[in-house]
N, C-alpha and C positions, 0 to 999 in steps of 0.2 A: 301856564296853571298863571292862575292870578286870583285876589281877593278882591269881593264884592263889598261895594261902600252902604255899608248897611246903618248910615249915620242920621238917614234920615226917613227916606217913604222904603216902604217894604218894594221889595225888586224880586220878580219871580223869573228864574233864569233855568231855564227847560233844556236838554240836550237829547238826541234821540239815541237809542243802542246801537250794536254794529246791525243787528238784525232788525230793526227800526229803518236803521237808513238804506238797507240793502232792500228792503220790501218798497220805500219811497223809493227808491230809483226805479224799480221794474215798470214805471210811467203808465202802468194799466187802468189807473181811476180806483183800485182795490185797497190802496193803502188808509188806513185808520187808526188812530189812536184810541186803543182800548182799553190799554194799564200803562199805571206808571208809578212811580218809585219815591219814598221820601227820606232820607237819611238824615242823623245826626253824629256824621264822624269828627266834627269840630268842635262840639258841645263837651267840656266839663264840668259836670253839674257840680262836682264837689267846688265849685264856685259860690252855689249858695249860699246865703249868709242871713240865717234867720235872727242872729243876734245885730242885725247894723241899727243904730242907733238913728236911722231916716224913718224906721218903720216899715212895713209890708212892701213898698213903691220901690224899696231898695234891695230887697232880700236878693232876689235876680238881676239886681241892673251889670253886674260884670260878666253874666251867663249873657245878658240880650248885647253887649260891648265886643261881645267874643268877635273878630275877622273871621267871616264867612266865604269859604274857597267859591269858587265858580263851578258850575257843572262841569262835568269830565266828560267827553267823548270815549275814552278809554275803558272798558269795561273792569279791566283788573286794577282800576285803581278808584273805582266810585264807587259809593253806595256801602264799604262795609259793615255799617250797622247800621239795618234798614227798621224805621219807625212801622211798627205793628198795631192793631188795637186788637180788644177781644171783652166780649159781652160780660165776662165774668168778673167780678170785681174783686174776687175771694182769691185768684190764682196769686200759691206761694210759690211755682216753678215753673219757665220755663223749658221747654222741650232741647234737646241735646242731638245733635249725630257724633257716633263715639266707633271708633273701629274697633273690633275685636280683632287683638293683635294677641293672644290666648290662645298658645299652640296645644297644650293640654287637653283644650276643648274638643267637643266630636267626641264623644264617648263614642266606641264599636266600629269608629272607621279610623283613615289615618291620621295620625297625631302631625303628621307635616299638613295640616290641612291649610290652616291659616299661616302663610308664608311671611314672618316678619322677622329682620332680623334686630333683636334688642341691642347687640350692641351697638350697630350702626344709626337704631333709631327709624330705620329706612325698612322699604321691601325692595328686594333683591330681585334682578331682573337679568337672565341669561341672554346676550342678543344672537347667539349662534348655534348652533348644533353641537359642533366640538368645546362652547364652551357650557353649554348643558350637562356634556358628559362630563367634563373636568369636575363639574361639581358633585356628577354623581347622583347619590342620592341625597345629599347634606339638606339639610332642613331650610327654612329662609329663604328661597332662588322658585321664581316664577320661570316657567320655560318661555322664551319672547318669541317663538320661533314659531310650534305647535303647542299652545296655550292651553288645549283642549285634550292632549294625551297628559299633560299635569293636574291633579285635582288641587294645586296650588289656587289660591285667589284671595280676592279684599272683599272682607262682609264688615258692611258699616249698618248699624244698627238706632233708629231713631226714637225716640220717647222721652220720659223723664226720668232723669238719672240718680233719683233720692235714695238714699242709704234706710234702712231701717222698718222697710214699711213691704205688706205683701204685694209680690209680683201680681199683675194684670193687663188688662184690654185698652191701648189709650184711645181709641175709635170707641169702644163702650162707655167706658169712664168720662174722658175729653174731648168728645167729641172735634171743638172747635177746633184743639190743635191739631188733629191730624192731618199728616201729610202723605199724599199716595202719587205727588208729582217731583222729581229731581232733575237738576240739570248737572252734567259733569264736565269735566273742563281739560285737556290735556292739550300738551304740544306737539302737534302731528308730527314735526321734525325727528322726535323718539319716540312715540308711539300712538298706538288706534286701541279704542276699549271692542273688549269683546265681551257675549255673555261666556255662560259657564260650558256650555260647549265649545267655545274658542272661535266662533262665529264675530267678524267683526262688526260691529253695529256703525249705523248710516247716521254720521254727524249732519245734525240739524241745520249749523251754520258752520264755516271756517272764516274768521278774519282775517284782515293783512298781516296781523301777527304770527298768520298758522297757528292762530289757537282754536280748538277744535270744540264746539259745543252740542254737547247729546242730551237730549230732554226725554227722561226713562220714566214712565207712568207704571202703576199696579197694573200685573199683568197674570196674575195668578200663577202657578206651578211652573216652573222651567222660565219663568222672564226675570230682570234683572232686578225687580224691584218685586217684593213678595210682602206678606204680614205676618209677622213672628206669633206663635199660637201657644209655646211654649209659658207656660205662668210657674214653673219653678222656682226656687234660689241660683241667685246667679251664681254662687260657689260649686254648684253643680256640673258636672264634665259635660252633660249633654245638653245647658241650658244659654240661653244669649246672656250676653256679659251687660245688658241695660238693665237696671236694680230694681226698677218699679214699671212704669207703666211702658208698656210697649207697644210700640206701632210699626211701622214699615220698618225691613231690611233690604239691603243692597248686597247683590254678591256680584263680582263681576272679575274678568282679570284682561291681563293686559297683553300686545301684541307690541313687538319692537318694530321699530318702523322699518323700510329695507334700506333708508340713508347708514342705520346702526348696524343692518345684519351685514352688509357691504363694502362699509368703508374700513380703513385702517387707520391706526396712528400715524403711521410710517406716510401716507398720504396727506398732500398739505393741504389740500382743498377738502376734508371730510371733516364730519362733526367731529371726530374722536380729536383729531388733531387741533381742530378751536375750542371743545369745551373740554373734553377728557383729561383725567391723569392718571396717573400709573397709582397703585397700591402700593405705599410704603417712600412715594414722592411728596407727598402733600402732610398732613397732619391727622391721616386716619391711620391713627397708631392701632387700633383694636382693630383693624380690616381683616387680618388672617387668622385673629381669635372667630371672627365673628363665620366666618369660612368655613373652618375647620381643619382636622390635619388628618383627615382618613385618607389613603391611597384612591387616585383615580382612577376609573377604566379597566381595574382590574388588572393593571400592569403589574403588580408586586409594590415593596417599601421605598422604590427609589426615588432620591431628593426631586429629577426631573417629572416624578406622577403624585408628588405633594403637595397639597394646598396650600401648606402654609409656608412650604420653600418658596411656589411659583408666585405667590401674593407680596414677600418681599423682596424678592427678584426683580419684581414692575412686569411681572408676566400679564397681570390681568387690571385693566384700565376701566376705569367708572365715569359715568357722567350722571350728574344729579340733576331733578326737576319734582316739581312737584303734580299733583293732580288734583284739582278742585271739586268739590260736591259740594250742592246747593241747593236748599230746601226752595220749590218754587214757590211756596204761600207765607212762609217763615221767615225766610231767609239766614234759617239756620245753617253753617257752613263749616266747613274740615278741611284743610289741604292736608295733603298724605303727601308724604316724602318717598319719593322713587329712588334708586337708584339703579342705572343699565350700565351692566357688564359686558366687557369683553374680554377674551381669551386671546394674547396675539401671536404665541406659538402652536396654540390649537383650535385656527380657525375654523376650519370642516371638520377634523374628527381630532380620536387623541394619538 
């Protein structure tokens, strides 16, 4: 990482993305640069000084003198704030990508539809069949072994999230802001992305850091990306959380990696030994509260089958990671916190 000398002539510093380098390395002559992106991550627009005594040439002088970072080849560190252009000069709002974490949504269906643990501010994924059984019907838990067996899912909503306006269709009202293609990125050491049926999606690319990139597009009913068609108040139980203009909706599940399903904290080379922590061994004081106090597996109210007790005894190990979702055209982005959990004493069964 270094800074470019921008004190003199303008310098153009361009790099290929991981996908671009992969395609160029094929060496079959098919490589063509068809898309590029610009960003302004380093710029502090608060330095604009319209009261400068030197006049208009000096208003943005400090901004123009900000050191510029050289281009990154690492996708994770580059262009967090992409520059985009719109033809409508009267736009007052820009689109957002929000996670619907309201477990009371979806009237008439399972209330545990959106598996989110508010106390942990995360989605929780059980990584073995025994851990799934240990949690029982506790809300806020994904089945990371057989995702299709539970209705747990992650739901993202894209649109204009302005309060106090009548909900409507984003493609109809602001077609220039519409988004139908998204990128999902996750760490393949920990998980894979699946559709609602629990079938793993095929990654478009896996980089040298083991980060998988999935490109998902609008595919109608049954796909990961669909169009929101309900335009009632977001306060209603059967409505999306997006408050105003509603566009695409993403629904997907998560499959725990084989490394997490089979590894144990006692195995020195496992991911659990390297990255995992037991509940109660770190700052997760509210962990057992989010897990719940119900007895597990129908075995009765003994301590050995109580989730609170087992959490405080360090039976549950966890690994924290993020899953990133980005809009292909607008660059709108959200990082979703996920916690992968394993029950040490009940690895395969209760």
